Steps between C-alpha positions, in 0.01 A plus 500: 500500500794261537742767379364741759546251783853416384585871472357569844701215651825609331439860609439398859816288502707783348360746753578265786857461377545876472371557850706216644821636348452870568507632856333832413210325328465257790477788748250679276281191483514456879410867554206479260377180665513667843313805370235281342455297817470819708235639265310171511510493881377860520218422257396191694513691831283778354246248368487317834452829682213590266341160561534541876344846491223377273439197720482709819247734344281218373497293820300747715245540221461123480469474881235772500295307245521177697402668829180648353 
């Protein structure tokens, strides 16, 4: 387990050095981060919209039960 953690740490450091010293890699990382953030925002917006639609449909049914 210790060897894995050391290897992971060394790999992360080497990757960070490669990205820091290479403009093309840096731009690629930025582009991928932006794409990932956009996908996450779209997913969250879709989930919130589903919750809002679900909540609007359930509220009248709950009000009908309470008014009876």
